[in-house]
N, C-alpha and C positions, 0 to 999 in steps of 0.2 A: 566655484560656484553650481553648474555642473552637477559636479558628485552629489551636493547639499543639495540640490532641488529632487536629483533617486533616489537619495537614499531619503531623504521627508516624504516621498511617494512612497516607500517598503514601509514608516512608519508608518504611513498614513493609512495603509495596507491591514498590516496585523493589528487595529486599533480597533477598525472599522469591522473589517475581518469577521473577529472575534465575537465585537458585539449586535455580529445582527451571523453567528450560527452560535448564540450564548445556547440555544438548546440542544443546537441539534451533537453540543460539548454532554454537555447534562447526559441526554439522552447515552452517547456515546458513553461513557465511561460508565453510566449503569447498566450496557450493555462488558461490557468489559467485566464488571463484577464477580456480571452473574455467570457468567464463562467461565471464568477463575475462581467462581464460588462454590461448580457443580464440578469443575475438572481437579479441582486441590482435595473433596471431598468421597471423592467420587477415588479417587488414587489415594486418601489416606487410607479403606474402607479394604482394595479391592488388595490395591498396588503398593503398598507402606515405606517400602524401599525406593523408593524412588519420589525424586524429588524436583527441582525446580526448572529443570531445562527439560522432563518429560513433560513436566506442565506443560509449558513453552509449545513443547512442541508438537500435542497431541490438539491442542488447539488451532497452530497455524500450521501444521504437515501437508492440508488436503487430503489428497488420496492416491494408488499407488494408479498408475496408467489402468485406463478399462476397458478387457478386455470383451468385447461383443460376441456372443458366444447362445443359444436357443432357448439355455435357461437364464442369461445374467439378467440384473436388472439394474440402468444408469441412476446411477443416484448422486448427489450434488452432496460435501462434506459442508454439514453446515454454517459447524463456527468457521468455520474457513471463508463462506461466501458470506457471508452476515460482516466476517468485519470486515473486508473486501469495498464489497456491496454499498457500507454508511458510509467508509471510506469516501469513498468519490463519489457519494452522497453530500457532503459534506464538502469537499472541494471543489464540485460543481456548480455553484449554480451560483456562487458571489461573484464571479468579473465581468459575470455581465448584467446583475441588478447591479451592481455602481456601475459601469458605463451607462445606463441608460439613466440611470435615476442622479448621484449627486454627481460621479465619478466622470459630468461629462466633464463641466469645472473644470476639475483638476485634473484632465485633462489637455482644457487651453493653455493652466497655468501652468500646466509643465515642459509647455513649450515641444515635443514628440510624441512621436503617438509609440518610437519607440521603445523609449521609458517607461511610458504611461504601461505595455500588453507586459515587459521583461519584468517587472512590479511584481504585475501579478504572477507572473509568470514563478516570480522567486516566492510571492505569500505562500503557493502549491506545493510545492518545496518545502517552503519551512510547517509547514500545514506536518505535509504528510510525514513526518518527519517527528511534530508533537506529536504526532496520533502512535506514533509505534512504544517516544517515550509514555504515553499514558495510558499504555496498559501494559507497558514494563512493565513499573511504579504500579498498578495497579498490583495482576500477578504478585507482584514482589508485596506487594502491605497483605493480600491476602492469606503467602504462601507463609508467611511473621505470623504470622494469627494461626493460622492452620495445618500449617503443613511442614514440607523439611525442605533443605538450601539442597543440601549432596544428594547425588545420583551418581552410582556404582558404573562404569562401561557395564560388566559383565548383567550391572540386572537393565541393563539397557538394553543389552543385546537381549539376555533368556525374558524380559515383558513388552517392549518395542521392538524385538526383530531389528534393529539399528547399532547396528556394529561402530560406534565410538570410538575403538583403534582404527582406526581408515582416515582418523581423521586428526590431523595440526587443530593444537589451538585456535593459529589461523586463521585455514580454514575454515574448525568448526563454527568460527564470529562470522566467515563469507562464509557459510553455504543457509545457515540458519536467520542471518540478521542484516546484512552489509545487500547479499542478494536478491533479497526478497523487499527487501528495503529500496532501494535504485531503482526498481523494477518495478512497482507501487510510482514511484516519481514520473515515472516515465508513461506512464498509462492517466495515471494523472491528468502527466504536461498536453496529452498527446490528446486524451477528453477536452480539455482548452482549448487547444488548438481545433478540434471540430469544432466545439461548441461558436467561436470566432466565424464558422464556415455558415454553420447549419442551429444557432442557438444551441444553449446547455441543457436540453431537452433531449433532441438527439443526444452530444454528449453522451450524456449520462447513460439511454440507450445502448448504444456504442458499445460503451465499460460495460454491460453489465452482460449483455451478448454474445460478449469477446471472455469476458470472467468461462462463460457457462462451455460455450466450444473447447478454451484454454483444457475443462474439465474432461473432456469424451474424447480430443483430441491430442497425443503427444506428438507437438513437435515444436522446434527450436524457432520455426514463426510463429507464434501463438504464445506470447510472450509472460500466459496467464500459468505455464504450465513450471515459470521461473517463480515463480511465488510460491510453488510446491516445495513445504524440505524435504519432502518425500520422493522426490524423484529427479533426486539430485543422479547424476549418473555412481554415484560412489555408493546408493542405499538401494538402487534398484537397476537393473537393467535396460535397455535402450531412453536409457533420465537422460538428463538436461547438464552439459558441460557449465560446471562457474563461469570460469573464465570468456564461454562463448557469450554468456549470457550479460556476461555484464560490461562487452567490451561491445554488441549486441545493443541495448541501453542505451549508452551513450548517444547510442550511431544514433537513433530513432530521435530519443532525447532531440539532441541539433538538429536535427531536421528536419522535425514538428517547431519545431519554436523557429529558426529561419521559417521555414513556409509560411507561421501564422504571425509570424513580424510583415512576411510582403505583398499577404490579403490583405491585409491589419492597414497596413499602411495605406490604401489604396481603398480600404475600401469606404462606402458613404457612409458618416456619419450619425454627423450635422444638420 
């Protein structure tokens, strides 16, 4: 019975969250189409030998470590920043809006604040994964239409300065997809926990500031660095270690969920 109630809560959040975020999803797909089309079109003209992996890397690679000098200019990698800023905007507001709306009824009916909140955490994780999946599908569709699939390691090295021979297939998947997605899940979960303490707007602002600071400083304590493919330690000196990033993400996510659950269980809501 308890498992059925929890499963129903998750299904409720998936359905209701999608309805509330429908416009955001449409905007998100438009963003994916825009960056995919611009990237594939540019590569088709200037680097026609490169394919899908290069397109994906170009959009989400981030930027190399920023080194401050007298004539250096600090810039934000636009496609990377917009991708993650919109992701955290999309997942950051539904849980709290539901809590102070119809969610009060489901909170009472569930009989457990923990189950209600964990359903929101699971909803957040599902949406992050779906967001990545949607971006990959859009990029794949654009690639099929006007781009090229295969990318040779030598071409990646010559055109983008990335030595793919340093990576096995498994490591490539971890660095290009698993680690950034896990890190995004962790930041989204922390954002939800902050929202429980201080409100959804505060949670989102913290996430955005965190992204910007991560671009400026290279540090294992700034998890936004793990979102940037180009800052992996196999691609740049002093970069991030993937194994350490995965462990850090799991620890931070667990601590965030536990602290959020304890506070939410004591919070005066009704």
